[in-house]
C-alpha positions in Angstrom: 4.1 -100.4 37.6 2.1 -101.1 34.5 -1.4 -99.5 34.4 -4.0 -101.1 32.2 -6.1 -98.2 30.6 -8.3 -100.6 28.7 -11.0 -100.6 31.4 -11.0 -96.8 31.6 -11.2 -95.8 27.9 -14.3 -97.0 25.9 -14.1 -98.8 22.7 -12.6 -96.3 20.3 -14.8 -97.2 17.3 -18.0 -96.8 19.3 -16.7 -93.6 20.8 -16.0 -92.1 17.3 -19.4 -93.1 16.0 -21.1 -91.6 19.0 -19.2 -88.3 18.5 -20.1 -88.2 14.8 -23.7 -88.7 15.6 -23.6 -85.9 18.1 -21.9 -83.5 15.6 -24.4 -84.4 12.9 -27.4 -83.7 15.2 -25.9 -80.4 16.2 -25.4 -79.4 12.6 -29.0 -80.3 11.6 -30.3 -78.5 14.6 -28.2 -75.4 13.8 -29.4 -75.4 10.1 -33.1 -76.0 10.6 -33.9 -74.3 13.9 -33.4 -70.8 12.6 -35.9 -71.6 9.8 -38.4 -72.8 12.3 -37.9 -69.9 14.7 -38.1 -67.2 11.9 -40.6 -68.9 9.5 -42.7 -66.1 8.2 -46.5 -65.9 8.4 -48.6 -65.6 5.2 -51.1 -62.7 5.6 -53.9 -62.1 3.1 -56.1 -59.0 3.6 -58.5 -56.8 1.7 -59.3 -53.1 2.4 -61.1 -50.2 0.8 -60.1 -46.6 0.9 -63.7 -45.7 2.1 -66.9 -47.5 2.8 -69.3 -44.7 1.9 -69.3 -43.8 -1.8 -71.4 -41.4 -3.9 -73.1 -42.7 -7.1 -70.7 -41.9 -10.0 -67.6 -41.8 -7.7 -64.9 -44.4 -7.6 -63.1 -46.2 -4.7 -60.1 -48.5 -4.4 -60.1 -52.1 -3.3 -56.6 -53.1 -2.1 -56.0 -56.8 -1.8 -52.6 -57.4 0.0 -50.4 -60.4 0.4 -47.6 -60.3 3.0 -44.9 -62.9 3.9 -41.5 -64.2 3.3 -40.3 -65.4 -0.2 -43.7 -64.9 -1.8 -42.4 -63.6 -5.2 -44.3 -66.3 -7.0 -47.7 -65.7 -5.4 -50.5 -65.7 -7.9 -53.1 -62.9 -8.4 -56.1 -63.2 -6.1 -59.5 -64.4 -7.3 -62.1 -61.6 -6.9 -65.7 -62.5 -5.9 -68.6 -61.8 -8.2 -69.2 -58.0 -8.3 -72.6 -57.6 -9.9 -73.2 -54.2 -8.2 -69.9 -52.6 -9.2 -67.9 -51.8 -12.4 -64.2 -52.8 -12.4 -62.6 -49.7 -14.0 -58.9 -50.6 -13.7 -56.4 -52.7 -11.9 -52.7 -52.4 -11.0 -50.3 -53.8 -8.5 -47.4 -52.6 -6.3 -44.7 -54.4 -4.4 -42.5 -53.5 -1.4 -39.7 -55.4 0.3 -38.4 -54.9 3.8 -35.0 -56.5 4.7 -34.0 -56.8 8.4 -31.3 -58.7 10.4 -32.4 -60.5 13.6 -29.7 -62.3 15.7 -27.5 -62.3 12.6 -30.1 -63.8 10.3 -31.5 -61.9 7.4 -35.2 -61.9 6.9 -37.0 -60.5 3.9 -40.7 -59.5 4.2 -42.5 -58.8 0.9 -45.8 -57.1 0.5 -47.7 -57.3 -2.8 -50.8 -55.2 -3.2 -53.3 -55.7 -6.0 -55.2 -52.5 -6.6 -58.7 -52.5 -8.2 -60.6 -49.3 -9.0 -64.4 -49.8 -8.6 -67.5 -47.7 -9.2 -71.0 -48.5 -8.0 -73.9 -49.1 -10.4 -76.7 -48.1 -8.1 -77.7 -46.7 -4.7 -77.9 -49.0 -1.6 -75.9 -51.2 0.7 -73.8 -53.9 -0.9 -71.2 -56.5 0.1 -67.9 -57.2 -1.5 -67.5 -60.9 -0.9 -64.3 -62.7 0.3 -61.3 -62.6 -2.1 -59.6 -65.9 -2.4 -56.0 -67.0 -3.2 -54.5 -70.5 -3.5 -50.9 -70.7 -2.4 -48.7 -73.7 -1.5 -51.7 -76.1 -1.4 -53.8 -73.9 0.9 -56.7 -71.6 0.2 -56.9 -68.2 2.0 -59.9 -65.9 2.2 -60.4 -62.2 3.2 -63.3 -60.9 5.2 -66.3 -59.5 3.3 -66.6 -55.7 3.1 -69.8 -53.6 3.4 -70.1 -50.6 1.0 -72.8 -48.0 1.3 -73.6 -46.1 -2.0 -75.4 -42.7 -1.5 -76.8 -40.3 -4.1 -74.6 -37.3 -3.4 -70.8 -37.1 -3.7 -68.8 -37.9 -0.6 -65.2 -37.2 -1.8 -63.8 -34.0 -0.4 -61.1 -32.2 -2.3 -57.9 -33.9 -1.3 -55.1 -32.0 0.4 -51.5 -32.3 -0.4 -49.5 -34.9 1.5 -47.4 -33.6 4.4 -44.0 -32.2 3.8 -41.1 -34.6 4.1 -40.1 -34.9 7.8 -36.6 -33.4 7.4 -36.8 -30.6 4.8 -33.5 -29.2 3.5 -32.4 -27.0 0.7 -32.8 -29.6 -2.0 -36.3 -30.7 -0.8 -37.6 -27.1 -1.4 -36.7 -26.9 -5.0 -33.6 -29.0 -5.7 -35.7 -32.2 -6.1 -39.3 -32.0 -7.3 -42.0 -34.3 -8.6 -44.4 -32.6 -11.0 -47.7 -33.8 -12.5 -48.4 -32.5 -16.0 -51.9 -33.1 -17.6 -52.2 -32.5 -21.3 -55.7 -31.1 -20.9 -57.5 -29.1 -18.2 -61.0 -29.5 -19.5 -62.6 -32.6 -21.0 -65.9 -34.3 -21.4 -67.0 -37.3 -19.3 -65.3 -40.3 -20.9 -62.7 -38.3 -22.9 -59.1 -39.3 -22.5 -56.6 -37.1 -20.7 -52.9 -38.0 -20.3 -51.0 -37.1 -17.1 -47.2 -37.3 -17.0 -45.2 -37.4 -13.7 -41.7 -35.9 -14.0 -38.8 -36.1 -11.6 -36.7 -32.9 -11.6 -33.3 -32.9 -9.7 -30.2 -30.8 -9.3 -28.5 -33.5 -7.2 -27.2 -37.0 -7.6 -29.9 -39.3 -6.3 -31.2 -42.9 -6.4 -34.9 -43.5 -7.0 -36.2 -46.2 -4.6 -39.7 -46.4 -6.1 -43.2 -44.9 -6.0 -44.3 -45.1 -2.3 -47.9 -44.0 -3.1 -49.9 -43.9 -6.3 -52.8 -41.6 -6.7 -56.2 -43.4 -6.5 -57.5 -41.4 -9.4 -60.9 -41.0 -7.8 -63.6 -40.3 -10.4 -61.4 -41.7 -13.2 -60.9 -45.0 -15.0 -57.2 -45.2 -15.8 -54.7 -47.1 -17.9 -50.9 -47.0 -17.4 -49.2 -46.0 -20.7 -45.6 -45.6 -19.7 -43.8 -47.2 -16.8 -40.0 -47.4 -17.5 -37.6 -50.0 -16.0 -34.8 -47.4 -16.0 -35.0 -43.6 -16.0 -33.6 -41.5 -18.9 -32.5 -38.0 -17.8 -32.5 -34.9 -20.0 -31.5 -31.3 -19.2 -34.5 -29.1 -18.8 -35.1 -25.6 -17.5 -37.8 -25.0 -14.9 -38.5 -21.5 -13.4 -35.2 -20.3 -14.9 -33.1 -23.1 -13.2 -31.4 -26.0 -14.9 -32.5 -29.5 -13.8 -32.0 -33.1 -14.9 -35.6 -34.4 -15.6 -36.8 -37.9 -16.1 -40.3 -39.2 -16.9 -41.5 -41.4 -14.1 -44.9 -42.6 -15.3 -47.6 -41.7 -17.8 -51.3 -42.6 -17.2 -54.4 -42.2 -19.4 -57.4 -41.0 -17.4 -61.1 -41.3 -18.5 -63.4 -39.4 -16.1 -66.6 -41.3 -15.2 -68.4 -38.4 -13.5 -68.7 -34.6 -14.2 -67.5 -31.7 -12.1 -64.2 -30.3 -10.8 -62.1 -33.5 -10.3 -58.7 -33.6 -8.6 -55.7 -35.7 -9.5 -54.3 -36.8 -6.2 -50.5 -36.4 -5.4 -48.0 -39.1 -6.2 -45.3 -39.8 -3.6 -41.8 -40.9 -4.6 -39.1 -42.2 -2.4 -35.5 -41.2 -3.3 -32.1 -41.2 -1.7 -30.3 -37.9 -2.2 -26.5 -37.5 -2.0 -25.8 -34.2 -0.2 -22.7 -32.3 -1.3 -19.7 -32.2 1.1 -20.1 -29.7 3.9 -16.4 -29.0 4.6 -12.9 -30.2 3.9 -13.3 -33.3 6.2 -16.6 -34.3 4.6 -15.0 -35.8 1.5 -17.8 -37.9 0.1 -20.9 -36.1 1.4 -23.8 -37.8 3.1 -26.9 -39.6 1.8 -30.4 -39.0 3.0 -33.8 -40.7 2.3 -36.3 -38.2 1.1 -40.0 -38.5 0.2 -41.1 -36.0 -2.5 -44.8 -35.3 -3.3 -46.4 -33.9 -6.5 -49.0 -31.2 -6.2 -52.7 -32.0 -6.9 -54.1 -31.0 -10.3 -57.7 -30.0 -11.0 -59.5 -31.0 -14.1 -62.9 -29.6 -15.2 -65.1 -32.4 -16.5 -68.0 -31.4 -18.7 -71.1 -33.6 -18.6 -72.3 -35.1 -21.9 -75.2 -33.2 -23.4 -78.6 -34.7 -22.5 -80.5 -33.0 -25.2 -80.9 -35.3 -28.3 -79.0 -38.1 -26.5 -79.8 -41.3 -28.5 -81.5 -44.2 -26.8 -78.9 -46.5 -28.3 -75.9 -44.6 -26.7 -73.3 -47.3 -25.9 -71.2 -45.1 -23.5 -68.4 -44.6 -26.0 -66.6 -41.3 -26.1 -64.1 -40.8 -29.0 -64.1 -41.8 -32.6 -65.3 -45.3 -33.5 -66.5 -47.6 -36.4 -68.9 -50.5 -36.3 -68.7 -53.9 -38.1 -71.1 -56.8 -37.7 -71.0 -60.2 -39.3 -72.0 -63.8 -38.6 -69.4 -66.5 -38.1 -71.0 -68.7 -40.8 -74.0 -68.6 -43.1 -75.4 -72.0 -42.3 -76.4 -73.9 -39.2 -77.0 -77.7 -39.0 -79.0 -79.4 -36.2 -79.3 -76.4 -34.0 -75.6 -75.5 -33.9 -75.1 -71.9 -32.7 -74.0 -69.2 -35.1 -72.0 -66.3 -33.6 -73.1 -62.8 -34.3 -69.9 -60.8 -34.0 -70.2 -57.1 -33.4 -66.8 -55.3 -33.5 -66.3 -51.7 -32.4 -63.0 -50.2 -33.4 -61.4 -46.8 -32.9 -59.9 -44.4 -30.4 -61.4 -43.6 -27.0 -62.8 -45.3 -23.8 -63.2 -48.7 -25.4 -63.3 -50.6 -22.0 -66.3 -48.5 -20.9 -68.4 -49.3 -24.0 -71.4 -51.4 -23.0 -72.8 -54.4 -25.0 -75.2 -53.4 -27.8 -78.9 -53.9 -27.3 -80.0 -56.4 -29.9 -83.5 -56.3 -31.4 -86.0 -59.1 -30.9 -85.3 -61.7 -33.6 -88.1 -64.4 -34.1 -87.2 -68.1 -33.8 -83.7 -67.3 -32.5 -82.4 -67.8 -28.9 -79.8 -65.2 -28.1 -77.2 -65.9 -25.3 -75.0 -63.5 -23.4 -72.0 -62.5 -25.4 -68.3 -63.3 -25.0 -66.4 -60.1 -24.9 -62.8 -59.7 -26.3 -60.7 -56.5 -26.1 -57.5 -55.7 -28.0 -56.1 -52.4 -26.6 -53.0 -50.6 -28.1 -51.3 -48.0 -25.9 -48.1 -47.6 -27.8 -48.9 -44.2 -29.3 -50.0 -42.6 -26.0 -53.7 -42.8 -27.1 -56.0 -45.6 -26.1 -57.1 -47.3 -29.3 -58.1 -50.8 -30.5 -61.1 -53.0 -30.8 -63.9 -54.4 -28.5 -65.7 -57.5 -29.9 -69.0 -58.9 -28.7 -69.8 -62.5 -29.8 -73.5 -63.3 -29.3 -74.3 -67.1 -29.8 -77.5 -67.4 -31.8 -79.3 -70.7 -31.6 -81.9 -71.3 -34.3 -85.2 -72.8 -33.1 -86.7 -73.6 -36.5 -85.4 -74.5 -40.0 -85.2 -71.9 -42.7 -83.6 -68.5 -43.3 -83.0 -66.3 -40.3 -82.8 -62.5 -40.8 -80.8 -60.3 -38.4 -82.0 -56.7 -39.0 -79.8 -53.6 -39.2 -78.4 -52.5 -35.8 -77.5 -49.0 -34.7 -75.3 -47.7 -31.8 -74.4 -44.2 -30.9 -71.3 -42.6 -29.4 -70.2 -39.1 -28.5 -67.5 -37.4 -30.5 -65.7 -34.7 -28.3 -64.1 -33.0 -31.3 -67.4 -32.3 -33.0 -69.3 -32.1 -29.7 -72.1 -34.2 -31.1 -73.5 -37.7 -31.0 -72.8 -39.8 -34.0 -74.7 -42.9 -35.1 -73.1 -46.2 -36.5 -75.2 -48.6 -38.5 -74.5 -52.2 -39.4 -75.7 -54.2 -42.4 -78.6 -56.6 -42.6 -77.3 -60.1 -42.0 -78.8 -63.6 -42.6 -78.0 -67.3 -42.3 -79.8 -70.6 -43.1 -80.6 -73.3 -40.6 -81.3 -77.0 -41.4 -81.8 -80.1 -39.3 -83.9 -78.3 -36.6 -87.2 -79.6 -38.1 -87.6 -81.9 -41.1 -90.3 -81.5 -43.7 -93.6 -83.3 -42.7 -92.1 -84.9 -39.7 -93.7 -83.4 -36.6 -90.8 -82.3 -34.4 -90.9 -80.1 -31.3 -88.0 -78.3 -29.5 -87.5 -81.4 -27.4 -86.7 -83.6 -30.4 -89.8 -85.9 -30.3 -90.5 -87.3 -33.8 -93.8 -89.0 -34.7 -93.9 -91.0 -37.9 -96.5 -93.2 -39.5 -94.4 -96.2 -39.1 -95.2 -96.2 -35.4 -98.6 -97.7 -36.1 -98.9 -101.5 -36.7 -102.3 -102.4 -38.2 -103.8 -105.7 -37.5 -104.3 -107.5 -40.9 -106.1 -110.8 -40.8 -104.9 -113.6 -43.0 -107.7 -115.7 -44.5 -105.3 -118.7 -45.0 -105.1 -119.3 -41.3 -108.8 -119.1 -40.6 -110.2 -122.5 -40.1 -113.8 -123.7 -39.7 -114.9 -124.3 -36.1 -116.7 -127.4 -34.9 -120.0 -127.1 -33.2 -118.7 -129.0 -30.3 -117.6 -127.1 -27.3 -114.7 -128.2 -25.2 -113.2 -127.0 -22.1 -110.3 -125.6 -24.0 -112.5 -123.3 -26.0 -114.3 -122.2 -22.9 -111.0 -121.3 -21.4 -109.7 -119.5 -24.5 -113.0 -117.5 -25.0 -112.4 -115.0 -22.2 -108.7 -114.7 -23.1 -109.6 -113.9 -26.7 -112.0 -111.2 -25.4 -109.2 -109.8 -23.2 -106.8 -109.8 -26.1 -109.3 -108.1 -28.3 -109.8 -105.4 -25.7 -106.0 -104.9 -25.4 -105.7 -104.7 -29.2 -108.5 -102.2 -29.3 -107.0 -100.0 -26.7 -103.6 -100.3 -28.3 -105.0 -99.2 -31.7 -106.8 -96.3 -30.0 -103.5 -95.4 -28.3 -101.7 -95.5 -31.7 -104.4 -93.4 -33.3 -104.2 -90.9 -30.5 -100.5 -90.7 -30.9 -101.0 -89.7 -34.5 -103.9 -87.3 -34.0 -103.3 -85.8 -30.5 -99.8 -84.2 -30.5 -100.0 -83.2 -26.9 -100.8 -86.8 -25.9 -97.9 -88.1 -28.0 -95.4 -85.7 -26.6 -96.5 -86.4 -23.0 -96.3 -90.2 -23.6 -92.8 -90.1 -25.2 -91.4 -87.4 -22.9 -89.9 -89.8 -20.3 -88.3 -92.0 -22.9 -86.8 -89.1 -24.9 -85.5 -87.5 -21.6 -83.8 -90.7 -20.5 -82.1 -91.0 -23.9 -80.8 -87.4 -23.7 -79.9 -87.6 -20.1 -77.8 -90.7 -20.9 -76.1 -88.7 -23.6 -75.2 -86.1 -21.0 -73.9 -88.8 -18.7 -71.7 -90.2 -21.5 -70.2 -86.7 -22.1 -69.7 -86.3 -18.4 -67.6 -89.5 -18.3 -65.6 -88.2 -21.2 -65.1 -84.8 -19.5 -66.4 -83.2 -22.6 -67.7 -79.9 -21.0 -69.2 -78.2 -24.1 -71.3 -81.2 -25.3 -72.2 -82.1 -21.7 -73.7 -78.7 -20.9 -75.4 -78.6 -24.3 -77.0 -82.1 -23.9 -78.1 -81.4 -20.3 -79.8 -78.1 -21.3 -81.6 -79.8 -24.3 -82.7 -82.7 -22.1 -84.4 -80.3 -19.5 -86.0 -78.0 -22.0 -87.1 -80.9 -24.3 -88.7 -82.7 -21.4 -90.6 -79.6 -20.1 -91.8 -78.9 -23.7 -93.0 -82.5 -24.2 -94.5 -83.1 -20.8 -96.6 -79.9 -20.9 -97.0 -79.5 -24.7 -95.2 -76.2 -24.9 -93.5 -74.8 -28.0 -90.3 -73.9 -26.3 -88.7 -72.5 -29.5 -91.3 -69.8 -29.9 -91.4 -68.7 -26.2 -89.0 -66.5 -24.3 -87.6 -67.8 -21.0 -90.0 -65.6 -19.0 -93.0 -66.8 -21.1 -91.9 -70.4 -20.6 -91.7 -69.9 -16.8 -95.2 -68.4 -16.7 -96.6 -71.3 -18.8 -95.1 -73.9 -16.4 -96.4 -72.0 -13.3 -99.8 -72.0 -14.9 -99.5 -75.8 -15.2 -99.2 -76.1 -11.4 -95.4 -76.4 -11.0 -93.9 -74.8 -7.9 -92.0 -71.5 -8.3 -88.9 -72.9 -6.5 -88.7 -75.9 -8.9 -89.1 -73.7 -12.0 -86.4 -71.3 -10.9 -84.0 -74.0 -10.0 -84.5 -75.8 -13.4 -84.0 -72.6 -15.4 -81.0 -71.7 -13.2 -79.4 -74.9 -14.4 -80.4 -74.3 -18.1 -78.9 -70.7 -18.0 -75.7 -72.0 -16.5 -75.5 -74.8 -19.1 -76.1 -72.4 -22.0 -73.6 -69.9 -20.7 -70.8 -72.4 -20.5 -71.7 -74.3 -23.7 -71.8 -71.3 -25.9 -69.7 -68.7 -24.1 -66.2 -70.2 -23.4 -65.2 -67.5 -20.9 -68.2 -68.2 -18.6 -68.1 -70.6 -15.7 -70.4 -72.1 -13.1 -70.3 -72.4 -9.3 -71.1 -76.1 -9.5 -68.9 -78.9 -11.0 -70.2 -81.1 -13.9 -70.9 -83.9 -11.4 -72.8 -81.7 -9.0 -74.9 -80.1 -11.7 -75.7 -83.6 -13.1 -76.8 -84.9 -9.7 -78.8 -81.8 -9.0 -80.6 -82.1 -12.3 -81.4 -85.8 -11.7 -83.0 -85.0 -8.3 -85.1 -82.2 -9.7 -86.4 -84.2 -12.6 -87.2 -87.1 -10.3 -89.4 -84.7 -8.3 -91.4 -84.0 -11.5 
């Protein structure tokens, strides 16, 4: 009997293709489903160590990012903090590795730590922090902070003892904080070194908790990648000691301040217990340093200079201008550099005297800090843009600032030299020019000069053509008379001339700003937009904008009948433009296009 299997077995080629497709689908499913099942969430949070703070105290803002494979995450963007000083910043990172159903997952937490201090008493809000990651923007919740007059920070207590104490945790392994001074003035530097002492073989896993250094601004001076051990004797016992970290502290308030404990996570190898315990055992241990007290002396209030800049240490002062000439209103930078050793980052900007015919903008601040010697030293530079309002020589008088020298225990005064520069192109000789750029010259007038050669004798006959031309000639004569009166008034009445030309001049300058906008030329765009607004207001209402301060100019516009909201919005735009145009580190909450459209709508309402 012959059995035909052809009808029972499918086509072999189709069968193989079907099998291959099934296998490929299973492989793809096996590869990608675990990633889908165990895809990590991205968490972005912000917390503070306390919500009630005393004036002069510090608190910590912790901004944390948690997720899988986030090693390349950028630093968060802090909101504007006008009510707080940012005294210091640092970061920490921890990683947790686990196995779920045979798959390894790695959760990483990165914490950005900011030390803040309030500027005044009241209730304030820390706005949302933002971070852009993998094409998405994440925000934290706002945080309410209450600032009270009296101190709220109680003396901290040492952290609890490790959960499983043993012989080595009682003295065989120690973490010791060593301050180089026990009494300092407010703002004076004190260095604290954290040493690890051990009599056992161990592995350092990392710092599990840093002190928040409440009441101090701090800078990390030494943070090694690998530890260097040396033999040292402590309480008559021999140890191997390694320096874990060195920080420079600057107290921002007086009183008896406490340096909080540091916590360090280590794995200690215990010695063998008996003959059968050949290699010994390892145990994870958390060791804690003891708190240290520092007596902080307040700065003397008697004979405290009015120009005290907040500096404590030893400093020098140098002032100069970036150039000795200015053409067509270009800004000249007044550069004030403070150099020396001490709390450079806490030095406030110098108060400049009132200088006639100069517009002074907010400074750009640059810091150059050197920590290599263990003492904070370097320079802090303030660059004030000065915009001349008139031609001629501009004199910058001598300036003084004071700081406190803890070695001599006295206030010392620094004095700069008298500076000057020359401005041209702001106004030109006899040409009448205002801050808005309006120029009135004699050539604007066109006198009517009759020509005797074209005068012909008229016939006594009257025709219908002459009857028709007679009223037209009277009308033209009236127009010519009014035009001449208009031209004469342009020459004699400056207010009338400025008001008449204000719209034309503004359109020209606004078009310049539009051209810079198309070219994406930020500096010239903001400068042109500011000049267009200020120039129009000066021309329209006959105001000498160069000789008036911003507040005086606002009051003058309000007295002319402008609404308060309109004036505030216009000067808000001007301030933003000046800040971005002349201070490169500044920015604005509106884009160039949005600012341009907003200006156009406001000016149309005028």
